[in-house]
C-alpha positions, 0 to 999 in steps of 0.5 A, a space after each residue: 474518478 473511475 474506480 478502474 483508474 484507482 489503486 485499492 490499498 489494503 492495510 492489515 493489523 497494526 497499520 489498519 489500527 494506526 490509520 483507522 481504516 483497512 481499505 482506501 483508494 488512491 489515484 493511479 499515477 502512470 509509471 509509479 513503482 512500489 517504491 514510489 507508492 511506499 513514499 506516497 503512502 507515507 505522505 498520504 497517511 502519516 500515521 503509518 509512515 514508520 510501520 510502512 518502512 518495515 512492511 511487505 507490499 503485495 500487488 494483486 495477491 503476490 509479494 511485490 518488489 520495489 521496482 514493480 510498476 503499478 497498473 490501473 486497478 491494482 490492489 496493493 496490500 500492506 502487510 506489517 511484520 508480525 511477532 509471535 511464538 
């Protein structure tokens, strides 16, 4: 499959550790929203399912809303909540 037809998924912090990878690609699905991708990611990578629910997703370096529609070649970053003081 051509990389241009894929989504690039970036994982950060605890999610990258849980998945044992910080980046991978998934095939683009026509009409898929951020909400649908979140569900697909939980099935694709079960180790991050719990953390994924509380994480923010960004599409092409801008925070996304659940109704945003993904396009071929998009880069989706999954950013878990952070704690600190």
